[in-house]
Structure formats: C-alpha cells, structure tokens
C-alpha positions in Angstrom: 191.0 94.0 106.4 187.6 92.5 107.3 184.4 94.5 107.8 184.7 94.2 111.6 188.3 95.6 111.5 187.2 98.4 109.1 184.3 99.4 111.4 186.5 99.4 114.5 189.1 101.6 112.8 186.5 103.9 111.3 184.8 104.4 114.6 188.1 105.1 116.4 189.1 107.7 113.8 185.6 109.2 113.7 185.8 110.0 117.4 189.5 111.1 116.9 190.7 108.6 119.5 194.1 107.1 119.6 194.5 103.3 119.7 196.0 103.7 123.2 192.9 105.5 124.5 190.5 103.0 123.1 192.6 100.0 124.2 192.7 101.4 127.8 189.0 102.1 127.8 188.2 98.6 126.6 190.8 96.9 128.8 193.0 95.4 126.0 196.5 96.1 124.7 197.3 98.4 121.8 198.6 95.4 120.0 195.3 93.6 120.4 193.4 96.6 119.1 195.7 96.9 116.1 195.2 93.2 115.3 191.4 93.6 115.5 191.5 96.7 113.3 193.8 95.1 110.7 191.6 92.0 110.6 194.4 89.7 111.8 192.3 88.7 114.8 188.7 88.8 115.7 187.6 89.9 119.2 185.4 87.6 121.3 181.7 88.4 121.7 182.2 90.2 125.0 184.8 92.5 123.4 182.5 93.3 120.5 179.8 94.3 123.0 182.3 96.4 124.8 183.3 98.2 121.6 179.6 98.7 120.8 179.0 100.2 124.2 182.1 102.4 124.0 181.2 103.8 120.6 177.4 103.9 121.2 176.6 101.7 118.3 175.1 98.2 117.9 177.1 95.0 117.7 175.3 94.4 114.4 176.9 97.6 113.0 180.4 96.5 114.2 179.9 93.1 112.7 178.8 94.6 109.4 175.3 93.1 109.6 173.8 96.6 109.1 175.0 99.9 107.9 172.9 101.8 110.4 175.0 102.3 113.6 171.8 102.4 115.7 169.9 99.8 113.8 169.6 96.1 113.7 170.3 93.6 111.0 167.4 92.2 109.1 166.1 88.9 110.4 168.0 88.9 113.7 164.9 88.0 115.5 165.0 84.8 117.6 161.7 83.8 115.9 163.8 83.0 112.8 165.3 80.0 114.6 162.8 77.3 113.6 162.6 75.4 116.9 164.1 74.6 120.3 166.1 71.7 118.9 167.8 73.9 116.3 168.6 76.5 119.0 170.0 73.8 121.3 172.1 72.6 118.3 173.5 76.0 117.8 174.2 76.4 121.6 176.1 73.1 121.7 178.2 74.1 118.7 179.0 77.4 120.2 180.0 75.7 123.5 182.2 73.3 121.6 184.0 76.0 119.7 184.6 78.0 122.9 185.7 74.9 124.8 188.5 74.2 122.3 189.4 77.8 121.8 188.7 77.9 118.1 186.2 80.8 118.1 188.8 83.0 116.4 189.5 80.6 113.5 186.9 82.2 111.2 185.1 79.0 110.1 182.0 79.5 112.3 179.5 80.4 109.6 176.2 79.7 111.4 174.3 79.1 108.2 176.5 76.1 107.4 175.9 74.6 110.9 172.2 75.0 111.4 171.2 71.8 109.8 173.4 69.5 111.9 171.7 66.7 113.8 172.5 65.7 117.4 174.5 62.7 116.0 176.6 65.0 113.8 177.3 67.3 116.7 178.5 64.3 118.7 180.8 63.3 115.8 182.3 66.8 115.8 182.8 66.6 119.6 184.5 63.2 119.3 186.7 64.5 116.4 187.8 67.5 118.4 188.5 65.4 121.4 190.6 63.1 119.3 192.5 66.0 117.7 193.2 67.4 121.2 194.3 64.0 122.5 196.7 63.6 119.5 198.1 67.1 120.0 198.7 66.3 123.7 200.5 63.0 122.8 202.6 64.9 120.2 203.5 67.6 122.7 204.3 65.1 125.4 206.5 63.1 123.0 208.3 66.3 121.9 209.0 67.2 125.6 210.3 63.8 126.4 212.5 63.9 123.3 214.1 67.2 124.5 214.7 65.9 128.0 217.3 63.3 126.9 
C-alpha cells in the first residue's frame, strides 16, 4: 500500500465512515475507493482534491508530502520553479501524460522530468504518437483477423 492509499484509508477509518459512504460522497464506486486505498490505483488530481475537501485536509497531506493534515509541504511554492520555460516544460509533459491516459502509471516523478528541453519533449511526444499508432495498427490487424 502506498502512502496515498494509507492516508485515504486512515482518514476514512478516523471518521468512522464506510467505503460506501465515502464513495457516494466523492462520486466514485466502492471498487474504485478500495483500489485507491489498497494502492492498486491512484486517483486523478481532481479526485485527490475532492478527498481533501471531504476530509478537511490538504492535498499535500493525502499525497504524503507533509504529515500535518492542515499544513503544506516544504518548498511547494511556485517560486521554486526556476523560470517560465521550466514551468511550460512541466505543463507540456503533464498535458502529454493526460492526453495518452498514462497519468496512473506511476512513472511521473517531476524531479526526473524538470531538466528536459523543448526538443526532448518533442521526442517524447513523437515516441508516444508512434506507440499509439502501432497499437492501433495491432488492434486493427487483430480485429481483421477475427472477422475471417
């Protein structure tokens, strides 16, 4: 179980809520909540914010960036992003990850991605487009093979 899952389960139990009650309040299924609490899945940012609002804690607490439910993680200030170019790079990477539906894959460690140049981002985009294209070709071939 990851820290996010542990925190979600801890908060639910702290308030003596059932999974059903929390799931209904947040607008998700019991199965989804169970997967989040067990660490099998990670909720998207909007759901993390919804959990934080529901429990009256910060998203930083749910994410394990601080142990203070009302506090903020050290160095979460936008001033820590060195310049506009770095911020734009991070935004482009985030958009790319959302576009291809891979935000739940767990490899998005922002510290590893901060130093990428515009050219490197373009390479990543082209690579993902190629992977998606190949997957579509493979799926199309598989469908055509089963139609015979």
